[in-house]
ROTORBA-803577 format. One record per residue (C-alpha): residue number from 1; chain; x, y, z. Coordinates in steps of 0.5 Angstrom, whole numbers, plus 2048, in hexadecimal, padded with zeros to 3 digits. Example, Ala and Ser with C-alpha at 12.3 -4.5 7.8 and 13.67 -1.06 7.14 Angstrom:
BEGIN
PT     k   c     X     Y     Z
PT     1   A   819   7F7   810
PT     2   A   81B   7FE   80E
This chain:
BEGIN
PT     k   c     X     Y     Z
PT     1   A   88E   886   82B
PT     2   A   894   887   82C
PT     3   A   899   883   830
PT     4   A   89E   886   835
PT     5   A   8A4   882   835
PT     6   A   8A6   884   83D
PT     7   A   8A2   888   841
PT     8   A   8A7   88C   846
PT     9   A   8A2   88D   84D
PT    10   A   8A5   892   851
PT    11   A   8A4   895   857
PT    12   A   8AB   898   85A
PT    13   A   8AD   89F   859
PT    14   A   8B1   8A2   854
PT    15   A   8B7   8A2   85A
PT    16   A   8B6   89B   85B
PT    17   A   8BC   896   859
PT    18   A   8B6   892   857
PT    19   A   8B3   897   853
PT    20   A   8BA   897   84F
PT    21   A   8BB   890   84D
PT    22   A   8B4   890   84B
PT    23   A   8B5   896   845
PT    24   A   8BC   892   844
PT    25   A   8B8   88B   842
PT    26   A   8B3   88E   83E
PT    27   A   8B3   88B   836
PT    28   A   8B0   88D   830
PT    29   A   8A9   88A   830
PT    30   A   8A9   88B   838
PT    31   A   8A4   890   83B
PT    32   A   8A4   894   842
PT    33   A   89F   895   847
PT    34   A   8A0   899   84C
PT    35   A   89C   899   853
PT    36   A   89D   89C   85A
PT    37   A   8A3   8A0   85B
PT    38   A   8A6   89E   854
PT    39   A   8A1   8A3   852
PT    40   A   8A6   8A8   854
PT    41   A   8AA   8A8   84E
PT    42   A   8A4   8A9   849
PT    43   A   8A7   8B0   848
PT    44   A   8AE   8AE   846
PT    45   A   8AD   8A7   842
PT    46   A   8AE   8AB   83B
PT    47   A   8B7   8A9   83C
PT    48   A   8B4   8A1   83D
PT    49   A   8B4   89C   837
PT    50   A   8B1   89F   831
PT    51   A   8AB   89A   82F
PT    52   A   8AA   897   835
PT    53   A   8A3   899   837
PT    54   A   8A2   89C   83D
PT    55   A   89B   89B   841
PT    56   A   89A   89F   849
PT    57   A   894   89D   84D
PT    58   A   890   8A3   84D
PT    59   A   88E   8A3   855
PT    60   A   894   8A2   857
PT    61   A   896   8A9   853
PT    62   A   891   8AC   855
PT    63   A   891   8AA   85C
PT    64   A   898   8AD   85C
PT    65   A   897   8B4   85A
PT    66   A   89A   8B3   853
PT    67   A   897   8B6   84D
PT    68   A   89B   8B6   847
PT    69   A   89D   8AF   844
PT    70   A   8A3   8AE   83F
PT    71   A   8A0   8AF   838
PT    72   A   8A3   8A8   838
PT    73   A   89E   8A5   83D
PT    74   A   898   8A3   83D
PT    75   A   892   8A3   843
PT    76   A   88E   89D   844
PT    77   A   889   89B   849
PT    78   A   888   894   84C
PT    79   A   884   891   847
PT    80   A   88A   893   842
PT    81   A   88F   890   847
PT    82   A   88C   889   847
PT    83   A   88C   889   83F
PT    84   A   892   88B   83F
PT    85   A   894   885   844
PT    86   A   890   881   83E
PT    87   A   894   883   839
PT    88   A   89B   881   83C
PT    89   A   89E   87A   83A
PT    90   A   8A2   87C   841
PT    91   A   8A1   881   846
PT    92   A   8A6   883   84B
PT    93   A   8A5   887   851
PT    94   A   8AB   88B   854
C-alpha cells in the first residue's frame, strides 16, 4: 500500500482564493482530490505541480456535465475516495 504524505481535498472552484492557496501548498508526495466545484478544474490541471497525483470524484464530474478530464486526472468513485483517505498520513480539506 502506498502512503500519501498529505491528501488535499479541495471543494472550491478554480477561481476561489482557497483553491489557489491549496494548489500552492502541494508538495512532493502529496495527493490532490477534487470534489464538488473543484472538479471544474479537471480540464486545466496540466500546468500544476508535476508529479502530484490528481483525482476527481466521478459523480461530481458527471453532475457538472464535464465529459473530458486532463490526462493527469484520475476519476474515482466514493469507495476509492475512502481508500485515498486511508492511505494518507494527514488530510487537509480546503
